[in-house]
N, C-alpha and C positions, 0 to 999 in steps of 0.2 A: 617244678611240677608235677600232681601226683598222679596216682590211679590207686582206683581199686580192684583187686583180687576178691573173688568171689564164688566160695564152694553154695551152690544149690544143694537143696533137698531136703533142710532140714527147719522141723516148726518153730518159730518163734515162740518160748512162752514167758511170762514172767509179768512183772509191773516198772511200768516208764511213767514217768512227769513230763505232761506237757509246758513244751516250752511256749514263752510269750510271743504275741504274734508279733511277726515278722513287718506288716504292713501296716499295723500299730506304730511301734515303734519307728521307722522310718520318719510320718509326717508328724510324731511328737518329740524329735529328736531336733527337723528344722521347727516345730513352733517355737522351740526352747530358744530359740533366736529371737524372739520377741521379747522375753522379760528382762528388764531391767537389774530382776534381783535371781539368786540361784532358783536353778528348778533341777529337782530330784527325779531320776525317772529309774524304777525299780521292776524285774521281770522282764529286764530288755535282755534278749535272745545272743548269743557270742557266736555270731554271722559274718560272715567278710561286708555284707551288704551296710552294718552297724558300723564295722571300723571306718567304712567311706565315709558314711553322714558325718561320723563325729570326725573325722580329718577333715572335711568341709569345715566344720564349726570351728575347730582349730587352727586352720591356714586361714579364718579371716577375724581371727582376734579372741576368740572366744577360749576360757578357762574350762580345759573339759579335767574329770577328774575319776578316775577310777574308784568307789565307794565299798568295793567286793564283787562276788560271785551276779553277776545281773544289776548291777547298780552303779548307775552312771549320775557324778554330781555335775550340772553344764552352768556357767555362770557367762552370759553373753553383756555384761554392762562392759566389757572390753573392744568390742567390735570395732571394727575400726575400717574394714575393709567390707566394698558387697561385690566384688568381682569373684566368680567360681572358676579354676583354674580348667583347661579341656581336662588334662588326667584326671581331674577327681569324676569331670562330669561324665566320661564317656565308658566309665569303671559298673554306673548308679544309674537306672532311672530316675530314680527318688531325688536326685539331682534338683530336677525340676520343680520339688517341694520347696527349695528357697525363695524362689520368686515372689509368691505372695509376702511372707514373713518379712524379707529384706525390700521391698519395695513400700509396705504400710508403715514399716518402722522408721526408717534411712532417705524411702521417697526416689528409690531407684538401686538396680539389681543387674548384673550382666552375668550372662549363664549361656553358658556353650551348648550345643547340641547333647542329650541325654542318653547316655547310652542303657545296659541292660540286655536281657533278653532280645534273641535273633527270634522272634516271635511272627515276624507279619506286620505289617506296616500300623505304627502308636504315633497316633496324631497326638497334637498338641495342640489345635486349634481351639477345643473348649476352655484350656487354660486364661490363652491371650482373649480369646473374646468375651471371660466372664472381668478379666481382669481390665479390659478397657472400658466396661462396663461402669467399675468403679470409678473410673476417671484416670487409669492409666496412659501412658503413650509407650508406644512399640515400633524400635527401631530393629530390623531384621540385616545385618552383612556377616555372615559366616554366626556370628553369635546373636545370642536374641538381647536387647536392651531395653529394659524396663526402665519407663520414669514416669514422676507425678510430683506435682507443688503441693498434693493434698489428696488422699482418694475420697468417696463420698459415696453415700451409702446409694441404692438403686434395690430394684424390682428385676432381677436377674432369670431370665430361663435360658438353662442349660442344653446346649445343643442335642447333650447326649446323657446319659445318667455315669459320666465319668467319675470315678473315684478319688482317682490325686485330682483331675480338676476339681471337684467340688470340695477337697481338700484345699486347693491353694486358696480361691474362692470365699472359702471360711475363714483361713487364716489374716487375708488381707481385710475383707469386711468387721473383722471382731474390732478395728483400728479404725476405719475409716469413720469418715465426722456422718451421724446419723442414722437413719432403718436400712438396714437388707434384708430382702426377702431373696433367697435362693431356692427357684425352683426346679423339679425334676432333677433332685439334687443323690446322689447316691445315698445309699443308707448303710451298706457293709456294717460289722460288727466293729472295724477295724476307723471307718467313719464316726462312728458314736464314739469311740475310746478317744480320739481327736479331742470330740468336741466335751469329753469330757475334761480331760485335761486342760482347754484354754477355758475354760470354767470354773475350774480350781484356780486358775491364773488371774480369775477377774472379768473371764469374758462374761455377757450377758446372752445365752443361744438359747431357742426354743426351737422344740421340733427335734432335735436330734433320734435317728432312728425311724423319721417319715421321708417322704422324699420332696418337703416344705418346710425348710432352714428359714429360721427369721431370728434376725440378726441385729440388735442397739451396738453400736459402736460405742467402745471407751475410748480415752484417754491416753491410759497404758495397761500394761499387765505387770504384777508382781510374780516372782515365784510360787512352786507349788511344790510338794511330794507325793508323784502319782504312780502308783503301778500296771504296769500293760495289763493287757487280758489273754487268757490263752491264745494259741495258734490253732484255732480249729481245720484248717489246711494241713498243717503238720497233725493232729490227729485224723484228720480223715486219712490221710497216709499211710500212717501205722495200723488202722481198722484195715486196710486192704493190704496191707503187705500181710499182716496176721492171719486174712480170712485165706487170702493165697496162699500162703503157706501152713495151712493146715493147722493153725496154731493157738492158743488161748493169750489174750493178756488185759492187762489192766491199767486204763492208763487215768494218772492221778491230777486232779488241776483243771478238768473242763466245766466249760459254762455249756450246760443244758441247752439253752435254751438257742444258740449259734448252733445247733449241731441239727436240727429238726430239716432241713434241706438235706444234710447230708442220709438221712434217716431215710426218707425216702426212695433215693435213688440207689442204695445200697441194697434197699429192700427190695428193688427189682431184678435185683442177681442174686436175690436169695440171702441177701447176708442181713443178719441184724446183730442189737446189745443192746444190753440194760447199764441205767443209771441210777445209782446211789449215793444222792449227796451229790459228791462234785467226781465222782468213781465213777467212770464208763469200763466195764466188761464185756469184751467180746470174749463168747464161750467156744469153746470147740465144737466140733460136730455140726456145723453151717452146713445148711443144705444148699448151697453155690447150684441153686437151681436158675433159671431164669424164671419170674414172672411174667406171662403172657400177659398183654393188655386184653379188654373184654374182645369173645370173640374169635380169641387165639389168637392176637393179632401179635405182631414181633414189637417189643416194647422199646423206647426210647428215653436215652438220658440224654437230657440238653441241658447248655448253662443259659444262663439269664443273669441279669443283676439281679442283687439282693432281693428279695426272700428268695431268688431261685435261685437253681444248684451253682455252687461258683466252677468259672472257665478252670479256673489253677487245677480243679482236679479231676478235668476229665481226660489229663492222660492217664491217671493213675486207676480211673475208671476200666479204659481201657486194655492194661494188664487183667487186671482183677477178674476183667469177663472173660479173658482166654479162659481162666480154670472153671468156668463157670457150665453148667450143663445146658443147652439152650442157644438165640441167636437172639443178639441184641444191636440197636442199632446207638452209635454214640455219635452226637453232634454237636460240634464246634464249632459255637454263627460266629466269635467274637473278632479271634484271630486267624488270618487265611492262611495259618503256616504253620500249626501248633500241631497239624495231624501228620507233618510231614515224616514225624520219626517214624511213624510206623511199618516200615520196611524196613527196620533194625527187626523189630517181634517176628516180622513174618521170615525173615532168616534165619530166628532161633526156634521155630515152628509153630509158630499162630496162625492158625485161620482167620483171615484180614481180608476184604474187600474196602481196598479204597476210596470209594468211588469220587469224590470230590474234596478240595481242600477243606473241605468243613463236617465230612461222614463217613463214618469206619464202619461196615458189617462185620460185628464180631461171630466166631462159632467156636462151644467148645464145650467140651475140656481141650486142650491141645494141651500135646506133650511137649514143652521147651527144654532146648539143649541150651549149652554154654557156648557164648558165642564172643567174640572184642567189640566193645562199642564204643560210641561220644558221644557224649553229654548234650545237647546244643540249648538247653535252658534249665533251670532252677527243677520245675515239677517234669518234664521228662526224662531229666535224668536220676528221678526217684522210680520213676516208674520203672525206669531201665535198672535200677537197686531192684526193685519188687519182683522184675520178670528174672534176673540172675540167683536169687534167691531160692526161687519153686524152680529154676529149673536143673535138668541131671548136667552133673559135668559143673565146671569150674569158666566162669566169665571173667574177660576183663572191663573195667569201665575209665578211657580215659577223660580228663579234661571234667576230673570234678570239682573243681574248682565253683564251677556252675552250680554243682548242686550244696556247695558249700556253702554260696552266697542265703543261701534259705533254711538250712538244716542245723540246727544245734552239735557240735559234735557226735555226727551223726554216726560216727564206726565203730565207737565206745558202747553207747548206747545201744548198737543193732546185738556187739560183741556180748553185751550183758545180755541179750534175750535168745542166745542159743547160736546168733546167724556165725557163720564163718567167711569173718569180713577182714581182708588186710588194708590198710593204707600201705601203699609205697611208694618212691621214688619214680619218676616214668621219665625210663631213661631215652 
């Protein structure tokens, strides 16, 4: 186990390149299990969750080969097993994404309960109901056993716009017989990336980017050479840490259309940026003043399914708001335990009232002091890094495994921008 030791108070400046989207890479790795020919994935982030997903494929019998930095070749022709180990499943919630591909290709899959971030109840009902609509039978006895003699297209209305539920339904439907319509589908950029990969493999999908997907089943999928899109969650994190430390930054390789919901939310905190081509520039001298709603009312930053503000960035916005002049309300509606870590920020000197499990009122600017912290999940862990970087004194962050599940080579990249951060053994 490792920890981060961070000396705060130094503005971040320089240039960084956006990593590939973690939440696109994971379903794309699972989708490779459906192909009878090799799939090459590029711009894959070098993070722990990716390594676990690749290890799952290897354990099933796929040939996984590293082609170079951020590039992998996956040949699933040799898959001979359809049971995922409990050891792998508990490490990453995305293990649930093998349900649709293995069921569609082999007619069965055995999956232990998935692990991942501890941010409240994370139901898998949407996955089960969607696969049942396509003709799957499900048995639950400590593990989930899905089976089907042959999936058939259906008109499905998802009970919630679940990202991974949509992805599982799409992957199962592309090899189902006949036509499938998925309504109330998630439409996040990573769902769109998965649809683009499947199309490159020979799937017939219409409506990617909308909440209604129409799929004509095909008999088999072939290989593809596909590049994962940029991670707008990482980009938002870098914008937040740049503003909070009063720095300036260029982020290369962005997709401007993915950033529109983020720009609205950051704008409420007096933070902006410019984009030229695929380079985003966060200038120094941000106003860092909360912009009141009409009538002088306290503004709210709240999450919602795409194209709303992404829930994964509410932790980041909470820290950034502590450094802005004025009062704002952070409302995280989707996970009931995601805000409980703010007591650590309060201990550092933040002025926050936690109203309930979903809402926090933040008043700033606050002078933060270094502290000893423990990362509870990927995004709260990154938020703690941002808090430590703009605090006075030295902070120590434990359980950084959680952070490194979602951020590639984060210490080295932050050091290249002027951060004083070391990754050391946690004795």
